[in-house]
N, C-alpha and C positions, 0 to 999 in steps of 0.2 A: 539340470531341471531349469525351467524357465523361471524368469523373476516374478515375484507376485506384489502389487502393489501393496503397500502399507499405508494406510492413512494415519496419520498420528493424533487425530482428534479422541481416539481410543484411549491410548497411552495417556494423553493429556487427562483425560477426565479421572482416569485411577491417581494420577501423580499428585491431584489438587489436594489430597486430604492427609498427605505428608507434614511434619513441621518444617519450619524455615530452615535449611541449610547453607550450603554456599551457592555459587553462581552457578558443555556446552558443544559445539562442535567435537567428533572425535576425528584426531590429528594423528596421521600417518606417523610425524616422529622420527625418532632415530632409531626405532626399534619397537618390536612387539610390546615388551615389558615398558615401554614410556607409557604409564598409567593418565600421568597428572596432566601433563603439557603446560607445564608451570609458563614455559616462555611464549604461549600464545595468550597468555592470559591480560596481557596488556596493551596498552594502542599499540597498534602496527606502525611501525617506521614509515610505511609506502603512505599514511596521511588518510587511510580508509577510512569512512565516518563513524568510528568506535562509539562515540558519545551518543549518537542519534539511534542507537539499538536499544531498545526498550524491553522490559520485563513484565509482562501483567501475572501479578502475585509471586510468591515466593519460589513454588516450586510447577509452574503454568508454562506459558508460553513467550513467544518473543512479539515483537512490532518493530517498524521504523518511525521515528517522530519525523514528519516532514515540513514542521513550521507550521504557526500560525495555529497551533493548539491542536494539529491533525496526526495524528497515528495510523497507518497502514498495517493490518496484519492479515491472516488468513482468516477466510470466513469460517471454517470451523474451529477455531479456536473459542473457548470459553472464557468469558470475560468477568474473572473471578479475581478478586482482589483489586489493591491500588494498579496503578502505571507507574513503574519504579524506572525514572529516566536520570542517570550519572548520580545512584545514589538518594534522590529524592522523590517521595512517593506523590502521586499526584492523583485525585479523583476523577471517575468518568463525568463528562458534562451531560446530566439527564435530558437536559433540552436538546440534544443532539443524539436521537435512537441510532443505534449502530447500522451503518450501510452498507449491503452489499454491493460493490463495484461491479456491475454486470451489465451485458445488455444482448436481447436474443440476436442469434440463436445460442450464443455462448452461454454456460450457466460458469460462473468465475470463481473460486475460491478465495476469494480476496474481500475484504469490507475494512471500512473507513471508521474511525470512533473517533470524538473528540474529547479533551481533558480540560479541567478547570486548572487556568493558570496557563504561562508561557515559560517555558525555560529558557535560559539563555543560552540556544543553541545555535548555528547555521538555520536559516529557513531555505525553502527548496529553491531561491535563486544561487545558493552556494552549493546546495546538494540538488542539482535540477532533475525533474523526473523526466526530463526529454525522453530520446527514445533510443533504444539500444543501438548497437553497431551495424545490426542488418540492416536498419534502414539508411544509414548512411555508406555502406560499402557492398550489402548485398550477402556478409558472408556474417552469421552469427559467431564462430568459432574465435573466441577472445578468453584471454585470461581474465579470472575475476577474483574476489575475496568475499568470502562469506563469512557474516557475523552474526552471531546467534547465542541464545541463551538454554541449550539444553544439556543432557548429561552428557557424560565424558564416556570415558572407556571402561569396560569391566571386567569378567574373567576373558583370558586368552582361549579362542578357539587355534588348535595345534595347526601351525604353517597356513592359517588362513585370514585371523586378525581376532576381533575381539566382541564379547557381546557387549550389548550396551550396560553403561553402569546403572546405578540406582541415583537417589537425588542428593548423597553426599558427594557424588562427584560433579554437581551443576555447577559452571562459571559462565561467566561472558567469555566467550572465546572466537579466535578468529581463525580462518585457513583460507589456503588459495585453493583455485581447480580450473579447469579451462571447460567453458560452456561447448556441446558440440557443433558442428557446422550447419545445422538446419532445427528448425523450431519441430516441436513434437505435440500430439494432441494427447493432453492428459486427460485420460477419461476413468472414473472411481466413483460410487456411489453415485449422487445425484449429477456431479461436476463432470464438463466437457469444455474445455478452455487451450487456448494456446501456451504451450509452456517451453521453456530453456530447459534444457538438461545437464547434470554433469556426470561424470564416474568416478570413483573412488579407486583411481590409478596410483600404485607404488612409484611407478614409473614417471609422474608428475613432481615430484619432489619430497621433501622432508616435511612440507606444511600442508601437503593433501588434504582436504578435508570431507569429512560427511556427515549429514544431518543425522539429528538423532530424536528421542522423544524431546520436546521442549521448544525446539528449534523452529517448530511452526510458526510463521510471521516473519521470520529474520530475513536480513536483506541479503540479496548478491549483488554486489555493485562491481563495476566496472570502470576504469579510467580512460575515458573518449576524448582524445583533443586535449589532455591534461587535466581532466576534471572528473572527478569522481560522479557518476551516476548511478542511481537505483534504479538496476535494469530486472531483477526479480525479486519476488516473495516467496519465499520458501511454504511448501505445501506438503510435497509425500515422498517417500522414498519408497524404491524397489528393492526387495530383499531378495537374496538368493536363499538366505537362511533364515528363518523368524529370529530377530532380535541379535542378529550377528551383523557386524561391518566387516566384509570379506576383504582382504586387501591381495590373495594369490590364491586362485583354485575355486572351483565349485565343487569340491570333494571328487569328481569323477577325473577332471582334465586339469593339466596344468596351464602355467601361464595366469595372466591377469583375467579376471571373470568378475569385475568389482560389482558392487551394487551403484544403483543409480539413484540421483536425487531430479524431483523435479520443482520447477518455481514458476510461478504464475509470470508470461513473459509481457513485461510492463511496455512494451514497444508497441504492443496491440491495443491496452485498454488505458494508457494513459493519459488519452484526449479528455476522457472524464475527469480528470483529475487538476489539471490546469491549462490556463491560455496559449502557452508555447506547442504544449502536444498536439490541443485541438487546431490549432493554425496547420502547423504541419500535416496532419491527417486529413482535414480539409481543403488547408488551400496552397499546401506545398511550401510551405515555409512556415518556420517557427518566427519567424520575425514579421509578419504580415501584419499592418496596420490596425490597431484595433478602432479605429475610425474610419475604415474604408468600406466601403459597401459594393462588392462584388455583382451583387444579384440586384440592384439599383430597387429593393423594397423599403428602402427607407429606416431599416434596423443595419447598423454599423455590426462590423465583426463580432466586438465585444458582447453585444446583446445577442446576435445569433447563439453566441457560446451562452451566455447565460440563459437564455430561453430553451436551449437544446436544439437549434433549428438548423436547418441546412443554407450554409452561408452563397450557395452556388443555386439556389432555388427560389425566385421570388414568392411570398407569401407575407400577408400580415395578420393572420390567424393568431399569431402569438403575442399581438401587442396588448398591453395588459387593458381590463375590462373596468369600466368607470360604473358604480350603483350607487342605488339606494335602499338603505333598510330602514325600518323604524328606528328615528333618533340616531342616525349613521349614513354617512357617506362612503362607500367602499372602492376600494381597488383590489382588483383580483388579475395576479400574475403567475407566471410558470417559473419556477426556481428550480436550478440545477444542483441536488442536495449533495454531488460529489465534490463539487468544484471547490478546492482549498483556496482560490486565490481572489475570489469574490465577495463583496459587500454588498447588499440591498438593503437600501432604506427608503421608507414612503416618505416623502416629504410634501409640506401644504403651504400653502400661500394665500392671503386675504385678497390680494390684487394684482398678481403676476407680473408686479415691479422688481426690477433688479434688488438682489439683494434681501427680498421678502421671504425666501424659500427656509425652511427650518425643519428639523425632522418632526414629522408628526407625532402625538401622542396614539399609537394604534394596538388595536387588539387583532392578533392573527388567528386565524384558524384554518388549519390543511382542509380543505375539502375533496382533495382527490390526490394519489401518490400511484407514479407509474414508473416502476424500476428506481431511476436514480433521480426522477424528478417530481416535485409536489405542486400543486395548483395552491396557493396560497391568496386567500381572501384579508386584506387589511381592514380593519373596521376604524373610523374616526368619528368619534360623537362630534355631533352637532349642537353647539350650544347657542350663542346670542347672534351669533354670525349671519349677516345676509347674503354671503356667498361665502364658499371655499373651494380652492382648487388643490389638486391633488397629482404628484407626479412619483413616478420610481427612480430614483438614482442607484445606478449599478457602477461601481467602480473596481477596478483592480487593487487589489490591498499587497500584492506580493510580488 
């Protein structure tokens, strides 16, 4: 029988009403009766970024902490409860509404949120969101480690695997797998995007993993050039039998007929999250100078990234605009809301002299939004000054 896509959001919605229990992936393990997978509930010896995988609420879903207060998860995840990172609870930052990370024509099952506080964990420089192996070698097929906070194994399905467990089986676990050699198009509900895919094949070894309810938003990591990189965000599972993780057979034929899992392929979309990814996608080099201006329009690469414009097509329409309102001087600019490595600060000066610039006391208003960008109007009150100058200072903070 053909596999049926299973969107984990519906299962998550039901799970969040349960009382808190333990902490994930179904691991093949040493045999079908290996229910608890206790060996996979501690930091993997490989050094995969265990502590950066977070949990939303006690019995909800997963996410990946990127650094600088940002967490990436699946768009369908319900943001219930605090964000638990390495045993510490962090509140969501209400000043940063959850942002779906997508651009037409794709509709990507991925979103970005921000927390209050800064966990003492590596930032994206140590866990780069660069590009998956496909953009380096042309081949997506590679070993991977998946880390998540879903349920584990439940009852055995004879000769095939296990049903998914209940909330008492939740734990942070890691498992290994191998991505397919080509990307796939994930299409379900209203989503359509480029995905990595794995299969639950016992031939891949005792740590082979399959995602379950609660793993939505977790991370698929690959070690590329000796560095662990986040290559995918967990979204959907394709099930041959609902609620069961099959490791051998599809009820009618022998041999491996495994469930498959889909992950947002960050190679396609990470240019919306970090300058290095943007530079690779737009300029062909992740190390392209932030100050260079290849299209000679007066906007360096960092500003092209910050204003979400094309660095290869000259245009000045994205330049900040000055204005006047009753009692205020204004500066209106475009902000790439999905960028996790930028700071936008409106500064003021009374006379343009060196050293006279300082952060302006602004009131900012969102006047328009367009996907991952917002148009911001910064208002600075006019007091007793006879003149005032404003500028926008954009810096790379990570």
